[in-house]
C-alpha positions as a Markdown table, in Angstrom:
| # | Residue | x | y | z |
|---|---|---|---|---|
| 1 | Met | 0.0 | 0.0 | 0.0 |
| 2 | Ala | 2.8 | 2.4 | 0.8 |
| 3 | Ser | 4.5 | 1.8 | -2.6 |
| 4 | Gln | 1.2 | 2.8 | -4.3 |
| 5 | Lys | 1.1 | 6.0 | -2.4 |
| 6 | Gly | 4.7 | 6.8 | -3.4 |
| 7 | Gln | 3.9 | 6.0 | -7.0 |
| 8 | Ser | 1.0 | 8.4 | -7.1 |
| 9 | Val | 3.2 | 11.2 | -5.7 |
| 10 | Val | 5.8 | 10.5 | -8.4 |
| 11 | Glu | 3.1 | 10.5 | -11.1 |
| 12 | Phe | 1.7 | 13.8 | -9.8 |
| 13 | Ala | 5.2 | 15.3 | -9.7 |
| 14 | Leu | 5.7 | 14.3 | -13.3 |
| 15 | Ile | 2.3 | 15.5 | -14.6 |
| 16 | Ile | 2.0 | 18.9 | -12.7 |
| 17 | Pro | 4.8 | 20.7 | -14.7 |
| 18 | Leu | 3.2 | 19.6 | -18.0 |
| 19 | Phe | -0.2 | 20.7 | -16.8 |
| 20 | Leu | 1.1 | 24.1 | -15.6 |
| 21 | Ser | 3.1 | 24.7 | -18.8 |
| 22 | Leu | -0.1 | 24.0 | -20.8 |
| 23 | Ile | -2.1 | 26.5 | -18.7 |
| 24 | Leu | 0.6 | 29.2 | -19.0 |
| 25 | Gly | 0.8 | 28.6 | -22.8 |
| 26 | Met | -2.9 | 29.1 | -23.1 |
| 27 | Ile | -2.7 | 32.3 | -21.0 |
| 28 | Tyr | 0.2 | 33.7 | -23.2 |
| 29 | Gly | -1.7 | 32.7 | -26.3 |
| 30 | Gly | -4.7 | 34.7 | -25.1 |
| 31 | Phe | -2.5 | 37.7 | -24.4 |
| 32 | Ala | -0.9 | 37.5 | -27.9 |
| 33 | Tyr | -4.4 | 37.3 | -29.4 |
| 34 | Ala | -5.6 | 40.3 | -27.3 |
| 35 | Asp | -2.6 | 42.3 | -28.5 |
| 36 | Tyr | -3.4 | 41.3 | -32.1 |
| 37 | Leu | -7.0 | 42.5 | -31.7 |
| 38 | Gln | -5.8 | 45.8 | -30.1 |
| 39 | Tyr | -3.5 | 46.4 | -33.1 |
| 40 | Ser | -6.3 | 45.6 | -35.5 |
| 41 | Thr | -8.3 | 48.4 | -33.9 |
| 42 | Ala | -5.3 | 50.7 | -33.9 |
| 43 | Val | -4.8 | 50.3 | -37.6 |
| 44 | Arg | -8.4 | 51.4 | -38.3 |
| 45 | Glu | -8.1 | 54.3 | -35.8 |
| 46 | Ala | -4.8 | 55.5 | -37.4 |
| 47 | Ala | -6.2 | 55.4 | -40.9 |
| 48 | Arg | -9.4 | 57.2 | -39.8 |
| 49 | Asp | -7.4 | 59.8 | -37.9 |
| 50 | Ile | -5.2 | 60.6 | -40.9 |
| 51 | Ser | -8.1 | 60.6 | -43.4 |
| 52 | Leu | -10.0 | 63.2 | -41.4 |
| 53 | Gln | -7.1 | 65.6 | -41.0 |
| 54 | Lys | -6.5 | 68.7 | -43.1 |
| 55 | Ala | -4.2 | 68.3 | -46.1 |
| 56 | Asp | -1.4 | 70.3 | -44.4 |
| 57 | Lys | -1.3 | 68.0 | -41.4 |
| 58 | Arg | -1.7 | 64.7 | -43.2 |
| 59 | Ala | 1.9 | 64.5 | -44.4 |
| 60 | Ala | 3.3 | 65.1 | -40.9 |
| 61 | Ser | 1.0 | 62.5 | -39.5 |
| 62 | Val | 2.1 | 59.9 | -42.1 |
| 63 | Glu | 5.7 | 60.7 | -41.5 |
| 64 | Arg | 5.3 | 60.4 | -37.7 |
| 65 | Leu | 3.5 | 57.0 | -38.0 |
| 66 | Asn | 6.0 | 55.5 | -40.4 |
| 67 | Gly | 8.5 | 53.2 | -38.5 |
| 68 | Ser | 6.8 | 53.9 | -35.2 |
| 69 | Asn | 5.4 | 51.2 | -32.9 |
| 70 | Gly | 2.0 | 52.9 | -32.8 |
| 71 | Asn | 1.9 | 53.7 | -29.1 |
| 72 | Glu | -0.3 | 56.6 | -29.9 |
| 73 | Tyr | -3.0 | 54.2 | -31.0 |
| 74 | Ala | -2.3 | 50.9 | -29.1 |
| 75 | Asp | -1.0 | 49.9 | -25.7 |
| 76 | Pro | -0.4 | 46.1 | -25.9 |
| 77 | Leu | -0.7 | 43.8 | -22.9 |
| 78 | Thr | 2.6 | 42.0 | -23.7 |
| 79 | Lys | 5.8 | 42.7 | -25.5 |
| 80 | Leu | 5.7 | 39.3 | -27.3 |
| 81 | Tyr | 5.7 | 41.0 | -30.7 |
| 82 | His | 7.3 | 44.2 | -32.0 |
| 83 | Ala | 4.8 | 46.1 | -34.2 |
| 84 | Glu | 6.0 | 48.4 | -36.9 |
| 85 | Phe | 3.5 | 50.8 | -38.4 |
| 86 | Ser | 3.7 | 52.2 | -41.9 |
| 87 | Ala | 1.4 | 54.7 | -43.7 |
| 88 | Ala | 1.1 | 56.1 | -47.2 |
| 89 | Ile | -1.2 | 58.3 | -49.1 |
| 90 | Glu | -2.2 | 56.8 | -52.4 |
| 91 | Ser | -4.1 | 58.1 | -55.4 |
| 92 | Gly | -6.5 | 55.9 | -57.3 |
| 93 | Ala | -9.3 | 56.1 | -59.9 |
| 94 | Asp | -11.8 | 56.6 | -57.0 |
| 95 | Gly | -9.8 | 59.4 | -55.3 |
| 96 | Asp | -7.1 | 59.6 | -52.7 |
| 97 | Phe | -6.7 | 57.0 | -49.9 |
| 98 | Val | -4.6 | 56.6 | -46.8 |
| 99 | Lys | -3.2 | 53.1 | -46.3 |
| 100 | Val | -1.9 | 52.0 | -42.8 |
| 101 | Thr | -0.1 | 48.7 | -42.4 |
| 102 | Val | 1.3 | 47.0 | -39.3 |
| 103 | Asn | 3.9 | 44.2 | -39.5 |
| 104 | Phe | 4.7 | 42.0 | -36.5 |
| 105 | Ile | 8.0 | 40.4 | -35.5 |
| 106 | Arg | 8.4 | 38.1 | -32.5 |
| 107 | Asn | 10.4 | 39.6 | -29.7 |
| 108 | Asp | 12.7 | 36.8 | -28.5 |
| 109 | Asp | 14.0 | 38.9 | -25.5 |
| 110 | Val | 10.7 | 38.3 | -23.6 |
| 111 | Leu | 10.4 | 34.5 | -23.6 |
| 112 | Gly | 13.4 | 33.4 | -25.6 |
| 113 | Thr | 12.8 | 30.7 | -28.2 |
| 114 | Ile | 11.5 | 28.2 | -25.7 |
| 115 | Ile | 7.9 | 28.9 | -26.4 |
| 116 | Pro | 6.9 | 28.1 | -30.0 |
| 117 | Leu | 5.3 | 31.3 | -31.0 |
| 118 | Pro | 5.1 | 32.1 | -34.7 |
| 119 | Glu | 8.0 | 34.4 | -35.8 |
| 120 | Thr | 5.6 | 36.8 | -37.6 |
| 121 | Leu | 1.9 | 37.4 | -37.4 |
| 122 | Glu | -0.4 | 38.2 | -40.2 |
| 123 | Thr | 0.0 | 41.8 | -41.4 |
| 124 | Leu | -2.8 | 44.1 | -40.6 |
| 125 | Gln | -3.9 | 46.7 | -43.1 |
| 126 | Cys | -6.6 | 49.4 | -43.4 |
| 127 | Thr | -7.3 | 51.6 | -46.4 |
| 128 | Met | -9.6 | 54.6 | -46.0 |
| 129 | Pro | -10.6 | 57.4 | -48.4 |
| 130 | Leu | -9.4 | 60.9 | -47.6 |
| 131 | Glu | -12.2 | 63.2 | -46.6 |
| 132 | Lys | -12.8 | 66.1 | -48.9 |
| 133 | Glu | -12.0 | 69.5 | -47.5 |
| 134 | Ile | -14.9 | 72.0 | -47.4 |
| 135 | Pro | -13.8 | 75.3 | -49.2 |
| 136 | Gly | -13.6 | 78.3 | -46.9 |
| 137 | Glu | -13.2 | 76.2 | -43.8 |
| 138 | Ser | -10.2 | 77.2 | -41.6 |
| 139 | Ser | -7.3 | 74.7 | -41.3 |
| 140 | Ser | -7.0 | 75.3 | -37.5 |
| 141 | Gly | -10.1 | 73.3 | -36.6 |
| 142 | Ser | -12.4 | 74.0 | -33.7 |
| 143 | Ser | -12.9 | 72.0 | -30.5 |
């Protein structure tokens, strides 16, 4: 009887680390997904913000957003991925558009390469038409 009790303790000691690593992996996977959703919203918000600005401020906003990590629009829960925003104003047959893109690269400084996270996530992109300016409206804007 005593040997069976010792066997159950050994089995428990072998299984509990696997169980805990599975739980922690699910938690970190949830955090990574929450970050991805937050950046998805940030891409739309950045595109909308730039599309609504006056023509003289658009170029500065695009320049500021290019190469940044988008902290103005997103505050991720984790640092598992490094996000890099890029924006451009494009002309098409239907008018001018602003296109905002986010690329993700895994940050190995956080967890190392122990946890098998994908090296990159799917690129997020949003394209919005630029709003037409109303003639005679001041470029300073009102609050």
